[in-house]
Each structure stands twice: as C-alpha cells, then as structure tokens.
N, C-alpha and C positions, 0 to 999 in steps of 0.2 A: 609439938611431934617430934619424939626423939629417932635417931636415925642407928640403928643396930642391925646385929645378924651379918654383920659382913667381916672379912679379914682382908690386912693390909697384904699387897703382893707388890714385889719389885723384880722386875724384867730386865735381862742384860741380852742384847745381841748388838754384833757390829760396832762396839763401843760406845753404845747407846744407853742409857737407863731409863727407863718407862715404868710409873708407878701407876699402883691400879689398885681397886678393891675389887671383893671377891664374894659374890651370893650365893647360896644353894648346895648342891650336894656335887660333887667331884664324878659323880656317876649319872647326873642330869646332860641333858642338850647342851652343846658346848655353845656358848654366843658371846661375842666379843660386842662390847657396846661402847659406841664413838659419841660423846658429847659436843656442842655447838663452841661457837668463834667466844672466845674471851671466857667458858666455862670451865668446867672439870668435872672428875668421874662423878663428884658430888649430885652432879645433874641425875642421876638414877636414884638416889636416896629412897625416893619416894616410890619410884615405880618397880625396881630390883625386887623387892620384899614379897610382890603380888605375883611375881613370876615362877610358879612352883614347878618341879621337876626340872629345873635350868639349872646348869653351872656356868653364871653371867660372870664375866671379866671385865669391869668398864675401865676404860684408859683414861688416864691423863696424856692428851696428845701434847706431841713436841711444843715446847714453848707455854705449855698448860700447868697449873695447877703445881706438882712437885717432880715431872718430869723433866727431861734434859732440854737445854735448848740448844737450837742450830746455831753452828761456828759462825763465825762472822762473815763468811764469804758464802753461805748458804740463804736460800731464800722459803718461806713458807706457802708456796705454790701449792693450791689443793691436791692436784694430783702425785705429789710427794710423799702425802700421808700414806698410800699404798704401799711403800716400802714396809713402814714401820708397823701398821696394819700387820701384814705378812711375818715381819720379823717378831713381834708381839706372837702371833699364833704358833710361829717355830718354837720359841722359847719355851713357850706353855706345852709343846708336843702336840700341837694339834693341826694336824694335815686336812680335816675339812670341819666348817664350823658355820652357825650363822652369824649375822652381823643386826644388832639393835642400834638405831642410831637417830641422832636429832640434829637439825638443822644443816651447818657446815659437816658437821660429822657424816650426815645424811649422805650429802654430796660425796664426800671421799670415800663412804662406804660403795656407792653405786659405781664409783669410776675403780675401785677395786677389784669388785664384782666385775665388772664388765671386763678389765683387763686380765683376770683370772678366775672365770667362772666356774672351772673346775677345783675351784676351794671353797665356793662360799653354796650352802647350801639351801638359805631363805634369807631373805632380807626383809627386816620391820624395820621402816622408815617412820620419822616424825617430823611434820613441815618442813619437808626437805627432799628434794631429789635429783635436780640437774642445778647448775651454774647459770647466771644469766649469760648468754651467749653472746660474742663479738664479733663484728663484720672483720674480714680480712684488712681492711683498710683502716681500720684503727689501732691497729698492730703498731705502728712506730707511736703513736702516743700513750699507749699503754706502757710501753716499755718505757718511753722518760719518764712518766708519771711516777712508774714505780723505784725508779734508779733512785729519782728526787727524794721519794718520802722512804726509802732505805736509808738514805744519808741522813734525813732529819732523823730520824726513830733510832740509827746506830750512834747517834752523838751521845757520849756518855753525859748523863745531867740528871741533876738532884730530882727523883720520884717524889710524886706527891705524897705527904705523909699523914697520913690519919691519926688525931691524938688518940682516939679510943677505938675499940671493936665496934660500938655501935654507929660512928660514924662510918666507918668503910661498910656496914651492911647498909645506911642509909644512901647512901651513893649507889650503891648496887641495885637497890629496889629502884632508883629512878634512873637507871640507864637506859639504853637504848630501848630494850623490852622491857617494861615495868614487870617487878616480881612482887610478890608476896613476902613479906618479915621473914616467914620461916625459909623460904627457896632462896632468898638473898643470903639468910642466915648460912645455911651449909654452904652454898657455895662461897662465901666470903670466909669462913670459916678454915677453907682449904686452900682459899685463892691468895691469901695473905701470909707474911713473915712479918715477924718484929723488925724494928729499925730505931734508930735514933729519935726517940720522941715519940713512938708508936707504933703503927703497922704502915707498911707498903703491901702494893702488888707483887705476887712473884710471876705473872704473865711477862713473857718476853715484850718489850717494846714494840718491837718490829712486827709483831702481828696484826700491828696498825697500817703496816705498808700495803698499798694492793699485789696484785700480783703481776710477774713480769711479763706472762701473756696469760692471753685467757681463752678456751674452747671455742672454736668457732660452731655454729650451726650444725655442720656436718658432723664434726667430731663429737657432739653431745648425743647426735641420734646413732653414731657408730658404737658408743659404750652402750647405749640404752640395747641396741640393737644383740647385743652380746648377753645381755641378763637372760639366761636360759633356766633361772630359778625362778621360783613362785617368791612375789614381792606385794607386799602390805603398806600401804602408804595411809597414815593418818593427817589428815590437815586441818589446821585451827582454824574453826570461823572467824575469830578475831588474831589472826597469825600475821604473816608480811603479806603487808598491803598488797592486794595484784595477782599473789600467788597462784588462787585456786583458779582465776581467769588465764592465767599465763600457762598452767601446765595444761589445760583442755586440749590444744592441738599437739604437743609433745606427745601424750598418752595414747593418741590414736594409733590403734595397729597392738598396741601391746598388753594382748589378753592376759599375760601374765601377772600384772599392775593389776591390785585391787585396792580401789579408793574410799576411804571412808571420812567424812567431813565429821567433825564433833565440835562441842562448845569446848570454848576457852580461847586462851591467848597462845604467843608462840611456844610459852613455855608449859603448856597443859600437860605435860607429865611430870611435872613438880607441883601444879595444882589438883583441885578436885578432879579433873580430866584424867589420871592416873587411872582409877578403878574401871574405865571404860577403854582405854587402852590397855590395860593388862587383859581383861574379857576377850578383846579381841584378839590378842598379839600372842597370849600365852598357849592356846591351843596349835596356834598357827607355829611357834617356835619349838613346840614339841614333835611338831611332826603330826598333830591328831588330826589338822585340817587338810593333810594331802591328799587329792583324791586321783 
C-alpha cells in the first residue's frame, strides 16, 4: 500500500519547528492529528485519505519524526504538548479546530481541549483518553525516578545503528505494540535518518524517561469536566491491556463522550480497522453528526 495524496508542511512558532503532513482541501473542516508515543505523523497515512471533506494536518510531535527536540533543561511531560498544539494551530491561522488523536496523542488532545475548550470543536480519539492517575503520596518517587531517567537518557552515547532499512522495520514491527510490515514501514521511513554504517532513530531518547509529575484522580476529572465539545472514542478490542475496563468508571456522567469498541490492535487506525474508524469519524469531524 502506497501512501500518497499529502503535502509536507513546516510550521514555526516560539522558536520551535514542527514538521507535518497535510491531506484534503484547505476549504474542509480543520483538524489537527496527534500521533502516539514514539510514532510520527505517518501514523495517519492510511486513515487520512479516507476522511473526505477535511483539512487534516498531522503533526510530528516534539521529539518525534522531523520536529524539534526540546532543550536540555526541558521535559516531555504530557501536558506540555498543549503549547505545541495551540502553537501549531496559530501557525496555521486556525482559531477553532478539531482534534483526531491516537494513544499518547489522545491524552494530550484531551488535556489541551480541557484547558482550552473554546478552541476545540470536536475530539475524535483512538485508544486513548486519560493518563493513568497517580496518588499524591507517590509524587516524591515519581519525581526521583524521572530525574534519574532523564540523566540516563540525556547522556550522549552511541545510538543503535541498523545496517539496513529492513532491519529497522523489523525492529519496529516487534516493538511494544506489534505492527504489520506496512505500518512499521511508513513509521520507520519517517522515523529514521542515515548514519555511519546504516540508520538510527530520529526520536529524542529522553522520550523514554517518565514524567516528572503525574495527574492525580481529581485533576484528571477536572480536565474531563471541561470537555464541553462532542467526543468520540474508539477503543481497540486488542489494544492496551485493561484500558476498556479502566475507562468504565472514568466515563460515568460524561454524556458527550460516545465510545465504540472496534476489532483490532492498538494501532488499528493503521490496519484494517481504518475503514471502520473513517466511517464513524468522517461525518463526525465534518459536523454532519451534530445534533
């Protein structure tokens, strides 16, 4: 399967550079797409062409793909993505827009929409909604672990070199969430760069470090309570273990969040599940499903 029909986009704001891909017509509904952890905007190569009538801009999030890496004194805490989401929208000249997001990107999108509900028209989320909450008493250990990991991943060391593109694709196929050869291939194509002896990943190694702080249950509920826009959430039958059960109590009382469980793995939008997602999300993102 080839991936065509997009244009490459370069966005600059606040001395940051975000790379992106754009599908559809500039006259269509404005939608920003946010990928998952250690992925890149090619995550939407299969789904995006199926979403007609939409001006879709899929971002390489900070530290991923061809976008900027945060400075040495900065972190990759999930809520810090909000500034980049709004910055990208401002660079595009978008005041109001919808979000299409997967996994970590879905969590970042929920937080951004909760912080700035007046900017986000609709949320279309794939296998992600809220981060696992932490107890207040865990805060010291969370901070200590994050600082230790940041130090470890900030050390300049020789990255793993893959002698061939095929070896890098194979590694991506067998990662935390197994992928098909095609899905791994498009992510790898954008996610690696040439190096002496072969290829290395572009991702910032510090993405492997845990957050310096995590939201507690009350904070998660506070963000959710501010989602005054319609939300559609696709959960994968074979997705993150325990997610479907974990979200049941979280979703109580949120009548604006509609959930549909679909067959497939965590990256179902990159597999055969893309057709079902497009059929459900397309009218929604175009505003045709508004009641």
